[in-house]
C-alpha positions as CSV (number, residue, x, y, z in Angstrom):
1,X,121.1,59.7,113.7
2,X,119.7,59.9,110.2
3,X,116.1,59.8,111.6
4,X,116.8,62.7,113.9
5,X,118.4,64.8,111.1
6,X,115.5,64.2,108.8
7,X,113.0,65.0,111.6
8,X,114.9,68.2,112.5
9,X,115.0,69.4,108.9
10,X,111.2,68.7,108.5
11,X,110.4,70.7,111.6
12,X,112.6,73.6,110.4
13,X,110.9,73.6,107.0
14,X,107.4,73.5,108.6
15,X,108.3,76.4,110.9
16,X,109.6,78.4,107.9
17,X,106.3,77.8,106.0
18,X,104.2,78.9,109.0
19,X,106.3,82.1,109.6
20,X,106.1,82.9,105.8
21,X,102.3,82.4,105.7
22,X,101.7,84.5,108.8
23,X,103.9,87.3,107.5
24,X,102.1,87.3,104.1
25,X,98.7,87.4,105.8
26,X,99.7,90.4,107.9
27,X,100.8,92.4,104.9
28,X,98.2,94.4,102.9
29,X,99.4,95.6,99.6
30,X,98.1,98.9,98.1
31,X,96.0,98.8,95.0
32,X,97.5,98.0,91.6
33,X,98.0,101.3,89.7
34,X,96.6,99.9,86.4
35,X,93.0,99.7,87.7
36,X,92.2,103.4,87.6
37,X,93.1,106.3,85.3
38,X,93.1,109.0,88.0
39,X,94.7,107.3,90.9
40,X,98.4,106.4,91.0
41,X,98.1,104.5,94.3
42,X,95.7,104.0,97.2
43,X,95.7,101.9,100.4
44,X,93.4,101.3,103.3
45,X,94.3,99.5,106.5
46,X,92.4,98.4,109.6
47,X,93.8,97.5,113.0
48,X,91.9,96.7,116.2
49,X,93.6,97.0,119.5
50,X,93.1,94.5,122.3
51,X,90.8,96.9,124.1
52,X,88.4,97.3,121.1
53,X,89.6,100.5,119.4
54,X,89.5,100.2,115.6
55,X,91.9,102.5,113.6
56,X,91.3,103.0,109.9
57,X,94.2,104.4,107.9
58,X,93.8,105.4,104.2
59,X,96.1,107.1,101.6
60,X,95.5,108.1,98.1
61,X,97.9,109.5,95.5
62,X,96.3,111.1,92.5
63,X,97.7,112.0,89.1
64,X,98.3,115.7,88.2
65,X,95.2,117.9,87.9
66,X,93.0,115.4,89.6
67,X,91.1,116.0,92.9
68,X,89.0,113.5,95.0
69,X,86.4,113.3,97.6
70,X,87.2,110.3,99.8
71,X,84.9,108.4,102.1
72,X,86.3,105.8,104.6
73,X,83.7,103.5,106.0
74,X,84.1,100.9,108.8
75,X,81.8,97.9,108.4
76,X,80.9,95.0,110.8
77,X,79.5,91.6,110.1
78,X,78.6,88.4,112.1
79,X,79.1,86.1,109.0
80,X,81.4,88.0,106.6
81,X,78.4,88.0,104.1
82,X,76.2,90.8,105.2
83,X,78.0,94.0,106.2
84,X,76.6,97.0,108.3
85,X,78.3,100.4,108.4
86,X,79.6,101.3,111.8
87,X,81.3,104.7,111.2
88,X,81.9,106.9,108.1
89,X,84.4,109.6,107.6
90,X,84.3,112.1,104.6
91,X,87.6,113.5,103.6
92,X,88.5,116.2,101.0
93,X,91.6,114.7,99.3
94,X,92.7,118.1,98.2
95,X,93.2,119.1,101.8
96,X,94.4,115.7,103.3
97,X,96.3,113.1,101.2
98,X,96.0,110.6,104.0
99,X,93.5,109.9,106.8
100,X,93.5,108.2,110.1
101,X,90.3,107.8,112.2
102,X,89.0,105.4,114.8
103,X,86.2,104.4,117.0
104,X,85.4,101.8,119.6
105,X,84.0,98.5,118.3
106,X,82.1,95.6,119.9
107,X,83.5,92.1,120.3
108,X,82.1,89.1,118.4
109,X,82.2,90.7,115.0
110,X,84.3,90.8,111.8
111,X,85.4,94.2,110.7
112,X,86.5,95.7,107.4
113,X,87.3,99.2,106.2
114,X,86.5,100.6,102.7
115,X,88.1,103.6,101.0
116,X,85.9,104.9,98.2
117,X,86.3,108.1,96.3
118,X,85.0,110.1,93.4
119,X,87.7,111.7,91.3
120,X,87.4,114.9,89.2
121,X,89.6,116.6,86.6
122,X,90.9,120.1,86.8
123,X,87.6,121.4,85.4
124,X,85.6,119.8,88.1
125,X,84.2,117.1,85.8
126,X,83.7,113.6,87.2
127,X,86.4,111.1,86.1
128,X,85.7,107.9,87.9
129,X,84.8,106.3,91.2
130,X,87.4,104.2,92.9
131,X,87.3,101.8,95.9
132,X,89.4,99.5,97.9
133,X,88.7,97.3,101.0
134,X,91.1,96.4,103.8
135,X,91.7,92.9,105.1
136,X,88.9,91.5,107.4
137,X,89.7,91.6,111.1
138,X,88.0,89.8,113.9
139,X,87.4,91.2,117.4
């Protein structure tokens, strides 16, 4: 009886560890706010459907009197070392605080989305460039 109880507890603990690690891997946190002086938060996510449609979602919150020109780029790679652009979207952050775009992708590759932006103060002077990449997805 004691062996069965120990084995059952071990299986439950192992399952909890697997569930916790899968949940953590699926969660992509937005950027830490201390990295940049003009951006209060930003995030970029990539999802690929089972039929090969990649959706890139990006958001950026700016501090007061700051504007930004955002670029979202979808990259592909065979080896996760050398990345080739697949699609690029340019977004004026003063018009759209968030963006969602997509395109069809080919199987057999790794994919990653990057949000990059140049920020400007209220006088139109350049402040800084910011960037963030999504988690890598395989299709």
